[in-house]
N, C-alpha and C positions, 0 to 999 in steps of 0.2 A: 272347489270348496276346501277350506282348511279346517281340520278338526284337531283340537288339542285335548289329549287325555293325560292322566298321570297325576303325580302328587302335587306338582307346581300349580296346575289348573285347579285342583281340588282346594288347595290352600287359599287360592285367591277368590274363587267363586262358590265354594261350598262342596260338600261331599256328593259325588255322583253327577256333577255338572259337566256338560260337554259344550265347549264353545265352538260354534260353527260360523264361518265367515264366507259369504258368497261374493266378496269383492274380487273383481278381476284385476290381475296384475297389469299395470300400465307400462308400456315400453317408453322409457324416457329418452329424449334426444341427447346425443353426445355432442359436446361442444369441441370444435377444433380451433385451437389457438395457434394461428399460423404467423410466423415471424419472418421478416425479410431483412437479413442483416445488411444487405447491400444498400438499401434505402433507409434503414433505421425505423421501419414501420412494422406494425403487427395488427392483426384483425381476427375477430372471433366469428366463426361460422357454426350454425346449428344444423346438424344432420339428423333427420328423422328416420331415414330409410336404412335398415340394417344391411341391405345388399350392397350399398355404396361403401360400407365400412369393412366388408369381408376381407379385402386385400390387406387390411391393417392388422386383423386378428392373428394371434400366435406369432407376431413379429416382436423382436426384442428392441429395447432402447438402442439408439445409434444405428438401427437398420434403415436402409433407404427404400422407400416405397413409391411406386408411380401413382400420380394423382388423377389418372384418366377416369377411374371409377366414380369420382366425386361429382363429375359433371363436365360439360363441354368447356366451361371457362377455365378448368384446371388441366386441359389437355396438353400433354408435353411436359408438365411440371413433375419434378421429382422431390419428394419430401424426406427429411431425416427426422426420425422420432426422437425427441429430446426429453420427453417426460410426460407427466400427467398425474391425475389423482382420481380415486374412486368416488363413488356416490356419498361416502361418509367423510370424504376430505383427506384421506390418508395418501401421502405422495408415493410415487413410484421411485424405487431405488435401484440404481445400476448394480448388476452383479448378482441379484437374487433371482434365480432362474425358475420362477413360478408365476402363476397368474392369480394369486390370492394373497391374503395378508399374512405376515409373519411377525413375531415379536423378537427383536434383536437387542443386544446390549450395546449401547452406543458410547463412544468416548470422543475426546477432542480430536478434530481432524476428519471425522467421518461426515459424509453428506447426510442431509435431513436431520442434523443435530447441531444445536448451539450450546456451548458450555456455559452454564450459569455461574457455577463456582469452580474454582481451580481444582482440577483433579477428579471432579465428580463424573460418574458414569450413570447412565439411565437406560432402562429397558423400555423400548417404544415399539408401537405397531407401525409397520410400513408395508406398502404394496409391492409385489414382485415386479420385475422389469418386463414381463411378457404382456402384451396388449390383449385385452379381453372385452366382452360386452358389458362388464360391470363398471367400466370407467365412466366418469361424468365429464371429464375434460382430458383431451389429448393434445399435448404441445408438439407442434411440428415446425421445422425450419426449412426454408426453401434451399435445396441444394442445387437445383438446375431450373432455370426459368423456362416457361413454355412459350407458345406462340402469342397467345392473347394476354393483354394486360388485365390485372384484377383491380377493380376500383378500390381505392383506399389502402392498397397493399403494395402494388408494384408501379403505379402510375405517378408516384410523387417521391420526392427526396426530402428527408427530414435531417437537417444538419445537426451535428453533435453540438451540444451546448458547451461542453468543456473540451479543450484540447488535451494532448498528452502532457504528463507532468515529469516523467522520468527522462533523463538526458538521452539515453539510448533510443527511447521511443520517439523523441522529437527528431533525432537524426534519421531514424527509419522513415518517418512520415515525409520529411522534406528531402530525403536522399542526400544527406550532408556527408562531408568528409570529416576526418578527425581534426583537421586544422581549423574548420569553421567554428565560429562562436555560436553556441546553442542559444545564448541569451537573446540574440537578435531575432530568433525565429519562434519565440514563445507565442502561443495563441492567447491573445488578450480578450477578456470579456468586457463588454460595455455596460457599465452601471447606469450611466446617464450620458447626456451630450458631452460633458466635460471630462468625466472620470472613466478610466478603464482599470480593470483589475487583472493582474498576471499571477499565475501560480508560482509557488516557490519550487524551483527546479531541484529534483532529487537526484542523487548520485552524480552531481556535477563536480568535475575535477578542477580545482582552482589552486593557484600558488599557495594560498593560506592552508588549504587542506593537505597539500604535499609537505609543507613545512611542519605542520602538526604531526603528520605521519612519521617524518624523519625524527622529530623530537621524541615521540613515543618509542621509536626503535632505539635511539641512543640511550634513553632512560633504561630500557630493558637490557641493553648491552652493558651499561654501567653496573646495573644490579648483578648481572651474571659475573662480571669481573670481580666485583666486591665480594660476592659469595664465594668465588673460587679462592680469593686471597684469605678470607676469614677461615675457610676450611683448611688451607695449608697451615695457617698459624695455629689452629686448634690441634691439628695432627702433630705438629712439631712440639707444642706444649704438652700434649698427652704422652708422647714418647719420653720427654724429659721427666714428667711426673712419675711414670712407671719406672724409669731408671733410678730416680731418687728413692722410691719405695723399695726397690730391689736392694740398693745399697744399705738402707736403714735396716732391713731384715737381716742382711748379711752381718751387719755390725752387731745386732742383738744376739745372733747365733754365736758369733765369735766371743762376745762378752760372757755368755752363759758357759761356754767351753772353758774359759779361763777360771771361772768360779769353781 
């Protein structure tokens, strides 16, 4: 039973009132969102039994945990904890070594925060990176595959809709050498039977780009030479001006002495 005493309950329900609740606390099931990067699939499992989740408790994000306790179908699997959120929806943040919520001041570049206006900072509530029973969802990634296949997770392959866009990533995917032309290996997406769409390759080194780079460098070099020349002329003219002023002062002094 829950009994509420004090000023807040009196203000809401009247003087001398005691609120008593006999409702039992219900243990909610934790959802495990398991991802398989090798096949590009993910699946959500609901776990009602707390004993199955005990090996995950008090583990930090990025820790690897054996999945044997979850059931026979997960035997031999090793999972890496990648995140989660509590029952109120607050996300786990890496580096906060506690199993409860804290309020932090966020700025651009920090996880769990998206800058709305340039330069703005915001104080937000986030959940610590230690796993506990208060979590509603726990995100896991398969680090090592077990003996049995899991239906809908490891038994199928889901091809990537889009291929790599950056030139170095295309070379890495097809194991190309530097002399190979990357433009011949772009993954094209079919719009319909006739048309295909190819992405614009980023960081592609072309003769036009090299020429533009040479032009910008020559412009910078010319500006440096011109600046050096102007500085020499200014220094020369300044010394001449000071000499002229010195001679004028000397002439005035000589004139005053004669008088």
